[in-house]
PyMOL Python script that loads the backbone (N, CA, C, O; Angstrom):
from pymol import cmd

cmd.read_pdbstr("""\
ATOM      1  N   MET A   1       4.455 -37.576  66.778  1.00  0.00           N
ATOM      2  CA  MET A   1       4.649 -37.231  65.390  1.00  0.00           C
ATOM      3  C   MET A   1       5.909 -36.395  65.245  1.00  0.00           C
ATOM      4  O   MET A   1       6.277 -35.638  66.143  1.00  0.00           O
ATOM      5  N   ARG A   2       6.552 -36.541  64.121  1.00  0.00           N
ATOM      6  CA  ARG A   2       7.802 -35.798  63.871  1.00  0.00           C
ATOM      7  C   ARG A   2       7.535 -34.726  62.837  1.00  0.00           C
ATOM      8  O   ARG A   2       6.937 -34.985  61.793  1.00  0.00           O
ATOM      9  N   SER A   3       7.973 -33.553  63.128  1.00  0.00           N
ATOM     10  CA  SER A   3       7.848 -32.444  62.196  1.00  0.00           C
ATOM     11  C   SER A   3       8.943 -32.486  61.165  1.00  0.00           C
ATOM     12  O   SER A   3      10.022 -33.010  61.442  1.00  0.00           O
ATOM     13  N   HIS A   4       8.707 -31.954  59.992  1.00  0.00           N
ATOM     14  CA  HIS A   4       9.727 -31.913  58.941  1.00  0.00           C
ATOM     15  C   HIS A   4      10.714 -30.786  59.159  1.00  0.00           C
ATOM     16  O   HIS A   4      11.626 -30.610  58.350  1.00  0.00           O
ATOM     17  N   ILE A   5      10.564 -30.018  60.223  1.00  0.00           N
ATOM     18  CA  ILE A   5      11.491 -28.927  60.535  1.00  0.00           C
ATOM     19  C   ILE A   5      12.685 -29.532  61.260  1.00  0.00           C
ATOM     20  O   ILE A   5      12.519 -30.314  62.196  1.00  0.00           O
ATOM     21  N   SER A   6      13.862 -29.175  60.836  1.00  0.00           N
ATOM     22  CA  SER A   6      15.078 -29.707  61.431  1.00  0.00           C
ATOM     23  C   SER A   6      15.258 -29.188  62.851  1.00  0.00           C
ATOM     24  O   SER A   6      14.678 -28.169  63.226  1.00  0.00           O
ATOM     25  N   ASP A   7      16.075 -29.904  63.650  1.00  0.00           N
ATOM     26  CA  ASP A   7      16.333 -29.467  65.030  1.00  0.00           C
ATOM     27  C   ASP A   7      16.979 -28.087  65.045  1.00  0.00           C
ATOM     28  O   ASP A   7      16.669 -27.278  65.919  1.00  0.00           O
ATOM     29  N   ASN A   8      17.877 -27.795  64.090  1.00  0.00           N
ATOM     30  CA  ASN A   8      18.520 -26.513  64.026  1.00  0.00           C
ATOM     31  C   ASN A   8      17.553 -25.412  63.789  1.00  0.00           C
ATOM     32  O   ASN A   8      17.669 -24.351  64.403  1.00  0.00           O
ATOM     33  N   ASP A   9      16.581 -25.619  62.906  1.00  0.00           N
ATOM     34  CA  ASP A   9      15.574 -24.600  62.634  1.00  0.00           C
ATOM     35  C   ASP A   9      14.718 -24.343  63.887  1.00  0.00           C
ATOM     36  O   ASP A   9      14.370 -23.200  64.182  1.00  0.00           O
ATOM     37  N   GLN A  10      14.384 -25.419  64.618  1.00  0.00           N
ATOM     38  CA  GLN A  10      13.598 -25.253  65.814  1.00  0.00           C
ATOM     39  C   GLN A  10      14.390 -24.471  66.882  1.00  0.00           C
ATOM     40  O   GLN A  10      13.826 -23.616  67.565  1.00  0.00           O
ATOM     41  N   LYS A  11      15.675 -24.761  67.022  1.00  0.00           N
ATOM     42  CA  LYS A  11      16.485 -24.050  67.998  1.00  0.00           C
ATOM     43  C   LYS A  11      16.623 -22.573  67.614  1.00  0.00           C
ATOM     44  O   LYS A  11      16.647 -21.707  68.489  1.00  0.00           O
ATOM     45  N   ASN A  12      16.713 -22.281  66.320  1.00  0.00           N
ATOM     46  CA  ASN A  12      16.876 -20.910  65.872  1.00  0.00           C
ATOM     47  C   ASN A  12      15.553 -20.164  65.802  1.00  0.00           C
ATOM     48  O   ASN A  12      15.540 -18.957  65.561  1.00  0.00           O
ATOM     49  N   GLY A  13      14.437 -20.863  66.009  1.00  0.00           N
ATOM     50  CA  GLY A  13      13.146 -20.236  65.952  1.00  0.00           C
ATOM     51  C   GLY A  13      12.716 -19.878  64.547  1.00  0.00           C
ATOM     52  O   GLY A  13      11.864 -19.007  64.369  1.00  0.00           O
ATOM     53  N   ASP A  14      13.283 -20.528  63.541  1.00  0.00           N
ATOM     54  CA  ASP A  14      12.934 -20.242  62.128  1.00  0.00           C
ATOM     55  C   ASP A  14      11.634 -20.877  61.793  1.00  0.00           C
ATOM     56  O   ASP A  14      11.569 -22.093  61.615  1.00  0.00           O
ATOM     57  N   GLU A  15      10.571 -20.082  61.697  1.00  0.00           N
ATOM     58  CA  GLU A  15       9.268 -20.600  61.356  1.00  0.00           C
ATOM     59  C   GLU A  15       8.761 -19.936  60.072  1.00  0.00           C
ATOM     60  O   GLU A  15       7.573 -19.633  59.956  1.00  0.00           O
ATOM     61  N   SER A  16       9.657 -19.712  59.115  1.00  0.00           N
ATOM     62  CA  SER A  16       9.294 -19.032  57.887  1.00  0.00           C
ATOM     63  C   SER A  16       8.500 -19.922  56.937  1.00  0.00           C
ATOM     64  O   SER A  16       7.829 -19.409  56.041  1.00  0.00           O
ATOM     65  N   ASP A  17       8.556 -21.233  57.107  1.00  0.00           N
ATOM     66  CA  ASP A  17       7.830 -22.150  56.242  1.00  0.00           C
ATOM     67  C   ASP A  17       6.385 -22.228  56.687  1.00  0.00           C
ATOM     68  O   ASP A  17       6.082 -22.768  57.751  1.00  0.00           O
ATOM     69  N   ILE A  18       5.490 -21.685  55.866  1.00  0.00           N
ATOM     70  CA  ILE A  18       4.071 -21.619  56.241  1.00  0.00           C
ATOM     71  C   ILE A  18       3.384 -22.968  56.116  1.00  0.00           C
ATOM     72  O   ILE A  18       2.235 -23.120  56.529  1.00  0.00           O
ATOM     73  N   ASN A  19       4.095 -23.970  55.537  1.00  0.00           N
ATOM     74  CA  ASN A  19       3.487 -25.283  55.352  1.00  0.00           C
ATOM     75  C   ASN A  19       4.019 -26.276  56.363  1.00  0.00           C
ATOM     76  O   ASN A  19       4.207 -27.448  56.038  1.00  0.00           O
ATOM     77  N   GLN A  20       4.263 -25.832  57.573  1.00  0.00           N
ATOM     78  CA  GLN A  20       4.780 -26.715  58.608  1.00  0.00           C
ATOM     79  C   GLN A  20       3.697 -27.721  58.999  1.00  0.00           C
ATOM     80  O   GLN A  20       2.606 -27.340  59.423  1.00  0.00           O
ATOM     81  N   VAL A  21       4.014 -29.009  58.850  1.00  0.00           N
ATOM     82  CA  VAL A  21       3.084 -30.073  59.116  1.00  0.00           C
ATOM     83  C   VAL A  21       3.824 -31.177  59.835  1.00  0.00           C
ATOM     84  O   VAL A  21       4.957 -31.501  59.478  1.00  0.00           O
ATOM     85  N   ALA A  22       3.210 -31.749  60.826  1.00  0.00           N
ATOM     86  CA  ALA A  22       3.801 -32.894  61.508  1.00  0.00           C
ATOM     87  C   ALA A  22       3.491 -34.160  60.691  1.00  0.00           C
ATOM     88  O   ALA A  22       2.354 -34.371  60.270  1.00  0.00           O
ATOM     89  N   TYR A  23       4.496 -34.980  60.479  1.00  0.00           N
ATOM     90  CA  TYR A  23       4.335 -36.212  59.715  1.00  0.00           C
ATOM     91  C   TYR A  23       4.567 -37.408  60.596  1.00  0.00           C
ATOM     92  O   TYR A  23       5.354 -37.354  61.541  1.00  0.00           O
ATOM     93  N   SER A  24       3.872 -38.508  60.285  1.00  0.00           N
ATOM     94  CA  SER A  24       4.172 -39.758  60.994  1.00  0.00           C
ATOM     95  C   SER A  24       5.481 -40.269  60.430  1.00  0.00           C
ATOM     96  O   SER A  24       5.969 -39.752  59.425  1.00  0.00           O
ATOM     97  N   SER A  25       6.054 -41.276  61.066  1.00  0.00           N
ATOM     98  CA  SER A  25       7.358 -41.765  60.684  1.00  0.00           C
ATOM     99  C   SER A  25       7.333 -42.572  59.398  1.00  0.00           C
ATOM    100  O   SER A  25       8.370 -42.712  58.751  1.00  0.00           O
ATOM    101  N   GLU A  26       6.200 -43.100  59.011  1.00  0.00           N
ATOM    102  CA  GLU A  26       6.135 -43.908  57.785  1.00  0.00           C
ATOM    103  C   GLU A  26       4.942 -43.536  56.943  1.00  0.00           C
ATOM    104  O   GLU A  26       3.884 -43.166  57.451  1.00  0.00           O
ATOM    105  N   LYS A  27       5.133 -43.641  55.643  1.00  0.00           N
ATOM    106  CA  LYS A  27       4.021 -43.393  54.705  1.00  0.00           C
ATOM    107  C   LYS A  27       3.368 -44.732  54.405  1.00  0.00           C
ATOM    108  O   LYS A  27       3.981 -45.793  54.516  1.00  0.00           O
ATOM    109  N   ILE A  28       2.105 -44.642  54.021  1.00  0.00           N
ATOM    110  CA  ILE A  28       1.349 -45.846  53.658  1.00  0.00           C
ATOM    111  C   ILE A  28       1.212 -45.921  52.164  1.00  0.00           C
ATOM    112  O   ILE A  28       0.830 -44.929  51.543  1.00  0.00           O
ATOM    113  N   ARG A  29       1.497 -47.024  51.570  1.00  0.00           N
ATOM    114  CA  ARG A  29       1.369 -47.215  50.129  1.00  0.00           C
ATOM    115  C   ARG A  29      -0.057 -47.717  49.842  1.00  0.00           C
ATOM    116  O   ARG A  29      -0.566 -48.624  50.502  1.00  0.00           O
ATOM    117  N   PHE A  30      -0.674 -47.095  48.841  1.00  0.00           N
ATOM    118  CA  PHE A  30      -1.990 -47.538  48.412  1.00  0.00           C
ATOM    119  C   PHE A  30      -2.154 -47.234  46.946  1.00  0.00           C
ATOM    120  O   PHE A  30      -1.429 -46.413  46.385  1.00  0.00           O
ATOM    121  N   GLY A  31      -3.115 -47.902  46.321  1.00  0.00           N
ATOM    122  CA  GLY A  31      -3.344 -47.729  44.896  1.00  0.00           C
ATOM    123  C   GLY A  31      -4.266 -46.519  44.644  1.00  0.00           C
ATOM    124  O   GLY A  31      -5.099 -46.175  45.482  1.00  0.00           O
ATOM    125  N   MET A  32      -4.101 -45.905  43.507  1.00  0.00           N
ATOM    126  CA  MET A  32      -4.915 -44.759  43.171  1.00  0.00           C
ATOM    127  C   MET A  32      -5.168 -44.789  41.659  1.00  0.00           C
ATOM    128  O   MET A  32      -4.285 -45.126  40.870  1.00  0.00           O
ATOM    129  N   LYS A  33      -6.358 -44.439  41.294  1.00  0.00           N
ATOM    130  CA  LYS A  33      -6.693 -44.327  39.869  1.00  0.00           C
ATOM    131  C   LYS A  33      -6.916 -42.873  39.513  1.00  0.00           C
ATOM    132  O   LYS A  33      -7.638 -42.168  40.218  1.00  0.00           O
ATOM    133  N   LEU A  34      -6.314 -42.417  38.443  1.00  0.00           N
ATOM    134  CA  LEU A  34      -6.491 -41.072  37.955  1.00  0.00           C
ATOM    135  C   LEU A  34      -6.779 -41.130  36.465  1.00  0.00           C
ATOM    136  O   LEU A  34      -6.334 -42.046  35.774  1.00  0.00           O
ATOM    137  N   TYR A  35      -7.517 -40.160  35.977  1.00  0.00           N
ATOM    138  CA  TYR A  35      -7.680 -40.028  34.540  1.00  0.00           C
ATOM    139  C   TYR A  35      -6.362 -39.645  33.917  1.00  0.00           C
ATOM    140  O   TYR A  35      -5.583 -38.927  34.544  1.00  0.00           O
ATOM    141  N   PRO A  36      -6.080 -40.093  32.709  1.00  0.00           N
ATOM    142  CA  PRO A  36      -4.803 -39.747  32.068  1.00  0.00           C
ATOM    143  C   PRO A  36      -4.548 -38.233  32.009  1.00  0.00           C
ATOM    144  O   PRO A  36      -3.413 -37.782  32.160  1.00  0.00           O
ATOM    145  N   GLU A  37      -5.609 -37.464  31.791  1.00  0.00           N
ATOM    146  CA  GLU A  37      -5.451 -36.032  31.697  1.00  0.00           C
ATOM    147  C   GLU A  37      -5.009 -35.426  33.053  1.00  0.00           C
ATOM    148  O   GLU A  37      -4.241 -34.465  33.096  1.00  0.00           O
ATOM    149  N   THR A  38      -5.517 -36.018  34.158  1.00  0.00           N
ATOM    150  CA  THR A  38      -5.129 -35.566  35.473  1.00  0.00           C
ATOM    151  C   THR A  38      -3.673 -35.873  35.729  1.00  0.00           C
ATOM    152  O   THR A  38      -2.946 -35.030  36.253  1.00  0.00           O
ATOM    153  N   LEU A  39      -3.238 -37.055  35.371  1.00  0.00           N
ATOM    154  CA  LEU A  39      -1.823 -37.423  35.546  1.00  0.00           C
ATOM    155  C   LEU A  39      -0.922 -36.532  34.693  1.00  0.00           C
ATOM    156  O   LEU A  39       0.170 -36.158  35.121  1.00  0.00           O
ATOM    157  N   ASP A  40      -1.375 -36.195  33.498  1.00  0.00           N
ATOM    158  CA  ASP A  40      -0.634 -35.260  32.657  1.00  0.00           C
ATOM    159  C   ASP A  40      -0.450 -33.910  33.354  1.00  0.00           C
ATOM    160  O   ASP A  40       0.621 -33.309  33.276  1.00  0.00           O
ATOM    161  N   MET A  41      -1.520 -33.427  34.051  1.00  0.00           N
ATOM    162  CA  MET A  41      -1.426 -32.173  34.777  1.00  0.00           C
ATOM    163  C   MET A  41      -0.416 -32.289  35.908  1.00  0.00           C
ATOM    164  O   MET A  41       0.364 -31.365  36.139  1.00  0.00           O
ATOM    165  N   VAL A  42      -0.423 -33.404  36.609  1.00  0.00           N
ATOM    166  CA  VAL A  42       0.517 -33.625  37.702  1.00  0.00           C
ATOM    167  C   VAL A  42       1.947 -33.621  37.154  1.00  0.00           C
ATOM    168  O   VAL A  42       2.834 -32.979  37.717  1.00  0.00           O
ATOM    169  N   ASP A  43       2.157 -34.343  36.052  1.00  0.00           N
ATOM    170  CA  ASP A  43       3.491 -34.411  35.477  1.00  0.00           C
ATOM    171  C   ASP A  43       3.996 -33.034  35.004  1.00  0.00           C
ATOM    172  O   ASP A  43       5.189 -32.742  35.085  1.00  0.00           O
ATOM    173  N   ALA A  44       3.088 -32.210  34.521  1.00  0.00           N
ATOM    174  CA  ALA A  44       3.461 -30.889  34.061  1.00  0.00           C
ATOM    175  C   ALA A  44       3.725 -29.930  35.227  1.00  0.00           C
ATOM    176  O   ALA A  44       4.430 -28.936  35.053  1.00  0.00           O
ATOM    177  N   ALA A  45       3.181 -30.207  36.389  1.00  0.00           N
ATOM    178  CA  ALA A  45       3.228 -29.233  37.478  1.00  0.00           C
ATOM    179  C   ALA A  45       4.189 -29.562  38.620  1.00  0.00           C
ATOM    180  O   ALA A  45       4.680 -28.652  39.288  1.00  0.00           O
ATOM    181  N   TYR A  46       4.470 -30.860  38.857  1.00  0.00           N
ATOM    182  CA  TYR A  46       5.151 -31.175  40.100  1.00  0.00           C
ATOM    183  C   TYR A  46       6.585 -30.632  40.154  1.00  0.00           C
ATOM    184  O   TYR A  46       7.059 -30.274  41.232  1.00  0.00           O
ATOM    185  N   ARG A  47       7.260 -30.568  39.055  1.00  0.00           N
ATOM    186  CA  ARG A  47       8.630 -30.015  39.100  1.00  0.00           C
ATOM    187  C   ARG A  47       8.598 -28.488  39.239  1.00  0.00           C
ATOM    188  O   ARG A  47       9.485 -27.905  39.863  1.00  0.00           O
ATOM    189  N   LYS A  48       7.587 -27.843  38.664  1.00  0.00           N
ATOM    190  CA  LYS A  48       7.446 -26.391  38.819  1.00  0.00           C
ATOM    191  C   LYS A  48       7.262 -26.027  40.297  1.00  0.00           C
ATOM    192  O   LYS A  48       7.653 -24.941  40.724  1.00  0.00           O
ATOM    193  N   ASP A  49       6.672 -26.931  41.066  1.00  0.00           N
ATOM    194  CA  ASP A  49       6.405 -26.670  42.463  1.00  0.00           C
ATOM    195  C   ASP A  49       7.560 -27.168  43.373  1.00  0.00           C
ATOM    196  O   ASP A  49       7.433 -27.232  44.596  1.00  0.00           O
ATOM    197  N   CYS A  50       8.693 -27.518  42.713  1.00  0.00           N
ATOM    198  CA  CYS A  50       9.857 -27.984  43.417  1.00  0.00           C
ATOM    199  C   CYS A  50       9.622 -29.264  44.209  1.00  0.00           C
ATOM    200  O   CYS A  50      10.300 -29.514  45.205  1.00  0.00           O
ATOM    201  N   CYS A  51       8.656 -30.080  43.765  1.00  0.00           N
ATOM    202  CA  CYS A  51       8.416 -31.387  44.404  1.00  0.00           C
ATOM    203  C   CYS A  51       9.356 -32.388  43.743  1.00  0.00           C
ATOM    204  O   CYS A  51       9.694 -32.248  42.567  1.00  0.00           O
ATOM    205  N   THR A  52       9.767 -33.377  44.485  1.00  0.00           N
ATOM    206  CA  THR A  52      10.688 -34.362  43.943  1.00  0.00           C
ATOM    207  C   THR A  52      10.005 -35.555  43.293  1.00  0.00           C
ATOM    208  O   THR A  52      10.656 -36.364  42.631  1.00  0.00           O
ATOM    209  N   SER A  53       8.705 -35.664  43.479  1.00  0.00           N
ATOM    210  CA  SER A  53       7.964 -36.802  42.902  1.00  0.00           C
ATOM    211  C   SER A  53       6.515 -36.454  42.719  1.00  0.00           C
ATOM    212  O   SER A  53       6.020 -35.457  43.245  1.00  0.00           O
ATOM    213  N   ARG A  54       5.837 -37.302  41.957  1.00  0.00           N
ATOM    214  CA  ARG A  54       4.381 -37.141  41.829  1.00  0.00           C
ATOM    215  C   ARG A  54       3.708 -37.290  43.174  1.00  0.00           C
ATOM    216  O   ARG A  54       2.796 -36.531  43.502  1.00  0.00           O
ATOM    217  N   SER A  55       4.144 -38.253  43.952  1.00  0.00           N
ATOM    218  CA  SER A  55       3.544 -38.504  45.247  1.00  0.00           C
ATOM    219  C   SER A  55       3.628 -37.306  46.175  1.00  0.00           C
ATOM    220  O   SER A  55       2.664 -36.963  46.860  1.00  0.00           O
ATOM    221  N   ALA A  56       4.808 -36.669  46.190  1.00  0.00           N
ATOM    222  CA  ALA A  56       4.980 -35.462  47.006  1.00  0.00           C
ATOM    223  C   ALA A  56       4.033 -34.357  46.558  1.00  0.00           C
ATOM    224  O   ALA A  56       3.441 -33.669  47.390  1.00  0.00           O
ATOM    225  N   PHE A  57       3.892 -34.186  45.265  1.00  0.00           N
ATOM    226  CA  PHE A  57       3.008 -33.158  44.739  1.00  0.00           C
ATOM    227  C   PHE A  57       1.527 -33.461  45.078  1.00  0.00           C
ATOM    228  O   PHE A  57       0.773 -32.579  45.488  1.00  0.00           O
ATOM    229  N   ILE A  58       1.158 -34.694  44.898  1.00  0.00           N
ATOM    230  CA  ILE A  58      -0.250 -35.071  45.179  1.00  0.00           C
ATOM    231  C   ILE A  58      -0.535 -34.938  46.667  1.00  0.00           C
ATOM    232  O   ILE A  58      -1.615 -34.478  47.038  1.00  0.00           O
ATOM    233  N   GLU A  59       0.398 -35.324  47.531  1.00  0.00           N
ATOM    234  CA  GLU A  59       0.170 -35.139  48.978  1.00  0.00           C
ATOM    235  C   GLU A  59       0.055 -33.668  49.313  1.00  0.00           C
ATOM    236  O   GLU A  59      -0.806 -33.284  50.104  1.00  0.00           O
ATOM    237  N   LYS A  60       0.909 -32.829  48.725  1.00  0.00           N
ATOM    238  CA  LYS A  60       0.826 -31.391  48.972  1.00  0.00           C
ATOM    239  C   LYS A  60      -0.485 -30.830  48.482  1.00  0.00           C
ATOM    240  O   LYS A  60      -1.093 -29.999  49.157  1.00  0.00           O
ATOM    241  N   ALA A  61      -0.935 -31.268  47.316  1.00  0.00           N
ATOM    242  CA  ALA A  61      -2.218 -30.799  46.770  1.00  0.00           C
ATOM    243  C   ALA A  61      -3.390 -31.213  47.650  1.00  0.00           C
ATOM    244  O   ALA A  61      -4.310 -30.425  47.869  1.00  0.00           O
ATOM    245  N   ILE A  62      -3.362 -32.424  48.149  1.00  0.00           N
ATOM    246  CA  ILE A  62      -4.431 -32.898  49.025  1.00  0.00           C
ATOM    247  C   ILE A  62      -4.474 -32.077  50.325  1.00  0.00           C
ATOM    248  O   ILE A  62      -5.548 -31.683  50.778  1.00  0.00           O
ATOM    249  N   ARG A  63      -3.308 -31.826  50.916  1.00  0.00           N
ATOM    250  CA  ARG A  63      -3.274 -31.017  52.129  1.00  0.00           C
ATOM    251  C   ARG A  63      -3.785 -29.586  51.864  1.00  0.00           C
ATOM    252  O   ARG A  63      -4.512 -29.012  52.676  1.00  0.00           O
ATOM    253  N   PHE A  64      -3.394 -29.041  50.732  1.00  0.00           N
ATOM    254  CA  PHE A  64      -3.856 -27.691  50.354  1.00  0.00           C
ATOM    255  C   PHE A  64      -5.364 -27.667  50.198  1.00  0.00           C
ATOM    256  O   PHE A  64      -6.028 -26.775  50.726  1.00  0.00           O
ATOM    257  N   TYR A  65      -5.912 -28.632  49.481  1.00  0.00           N
ATOM    258  CA  TYR A  65      -7.358 -28.684  49.249  1.00  0.00           C
ATOM    259  C   TYR A  65      -8.113 -28.910  50.565  1.00  0.00           C
ATOM    260  O   TYR A  65      -9.146 -28.279  50.792  1.00  0.00           O
ATOM    261  N   CYS A  66      -7.625 -29.780  51.416  1.00  0.00           N
ATOM    262  CA  CYS A  66      -8.302 -29.999  52.700  1.00  0.00           C
ATOM    263  C   CYS A  66      -8.283 -28.739  53.540  1.00  0.00           C
ATOM    264  O   CYS A  66      -9.273 -28.437  54.206  1.00  0.00           O
ATOM    265  N   GLY A  67      -7.185 -27.990  53.530  1.00  0.00           N
ATOM    266  CA  GLY A  67      -7.139 -26.706  54.216  1.00  0.00           C
ATOM    267  C   GLY A  67      -8.142 -25.738  53.662  1.00  0.00           C
ATOM    268  O   GLY A  67      -8.805 -25.022  54.411  1.00  0.00           O
ATOM    269  N   TYR A  68      -8.258 -25.709  52.354  1.00  0.00           N
ATOM    270  CA  TYR A  68      -9.244 -24.851  51.673  1.00  0.00           C
ATOM    271  C   TYR A  68     -10.654 -25.217  52.143  1.00  0.00           C
ATOM    272  O   TYR A  68     -11.444 -24.337  52.482  1.00  0.00           O
ATOM    273  N   LEU A  69     -10.965 -26.506  52.163  1.00  0.00           N
ATOM    274  CA  LEU A  69     -12.297 -26.938  52.558  1.00  0.00           C
ATOM    275  C   LEU A  69     -12.559 -26.581  54.030  1.00  0.00           C
ATOM    276  O   LEU A  69     -13.682 -26.228  54.387  1.00  0.00           O
ATOM    277  N   ASN A  70     -11.535 -26.671  54.879  1.00  0.00           N
ATOM    278  CA  ASN A  70     -11.704 -26.294  56.267  1.00  0.00           C
ATOM    279  C   ASN A  70     -11.998 -24.815  56.405  1.00  0.00           C
ATOM    280  O   ASN A  70     -12.783 -24.437  57.275  1.00  0.00           O
ATOM    281  N   THR A  71     -11.402 -23.962  55.588  1.00  0.00           N
ATOM    282  CA  THR A  71     -11.708 -22.534  55.651  1.00  0.00           C
ATOM    283  C   THR A  71     -13.125 -22.277  55.161  1.00  0.00           C
ATOM    284  O   THR A  71     -13.783 -21.361  55.655  1.00  0.00           O
ATOM    285  N   GLN A  72     -13.604 -23.046  54.222  1.00  0.00           N
ATOM    286  CA  GLN A  72     -14.953 -22.875  53.712  1.00  0.00           C
ATOM    287  C   GLN A  72     -15.953 -23.266  54.766  1.00  0.00           C
ATOM    288  O   GLN A  72     -17.021 -22.659  54.850  1.00  0.00           O
ATOM    289  N   ASP A  73     -15.648 -24.254  55.572  1.00  0.00           N
ATOM    290  CA  ASP A  73     -16.571 -24.647  56.676  1.00  0.00           C
ATOM    291  C   ASP A  73     -16.725 -23.496  57.651  1.00  0.00           C
ATOM    292  O   ASP A  73     -17.816 -23.278  58.178  1.00  0.00           O
ATOM    293  N   HIS A  74     -15.662 -22.759  57.901  1.00  0.00           N
ATOM    294  CA  HIS A  74     -15.732 -21.632  58.856  1.00  0.00           C
ATOM    295  C   HIS A  74     -16.503 -20.464  58.271  1.00  0.00           C
ATOM    296  O   HIS A  74     -17.147 -19.730  59.020  1.00  0.00           O
ATOM    297  N   LYS A  75     -16.462 -20.267  56.973  1.00  0.00           N
ATOM    298  CA  LYS A  75     -17.189 -19.180  56.346  1.00  0.00           C
ATOM    299  C   LYS A  75     -18.692 -19.408  56.389  1.00  0.00           C
ATOM    300  O   LYS A  75     -19.465 -18.452  56.451  1.00  0.00           O
ATOM    301  N   GLU A  76     -19.117 -20.687  56.358  1.00  0.00           N
ATOM    302  CA  GLU A  76     -20.562 -20.996  56.352  1.00  0.00           C
ATOM    303  C   GLU A  76     -21.185 -20.825  57.737  1.00  0.00           C
ATOM    304  O   GLU A  76     -22.408 -20.725  57.841  1.00  0.00           O
ATOM    305  N   LEU A  77     -20.395 -20.789  58.789  1.00  0.00           N
ATOM    306  CA  LEU A  77     -20.938 -20.715  60.138  1.00  0.00           C
ATOM    307  C   LEU A  77     -21.457 -19.354  60.454  1.00  0.00           C
ATOM    308  O   LEU A  77     -21.951 -19.122  61.558  1.00  0.00           O
TER     309      LEU A  77
END
""", "prot")
cmd.dss("prot")
cmd.show_as("cartoon", "prot")
cmd.util.cbc("prot")
cmd.orient("prot")
């Protein structure tokens, strides 16, 4: 898997980005259904979060929520 961190950042030891995630080389296209109100929320928020597209925002939101759920699993133990 390839990390989104550049080679220069790795050489310099710059690990200031707390959202470091390894990505596969290709994304998979699939269909998704959302309520219009949900899509309106995405449209209103994705530029505020400096995302370049709806897809980037939705992927970031999914990763965030999955991380949240994983922390909840640890709290229940």
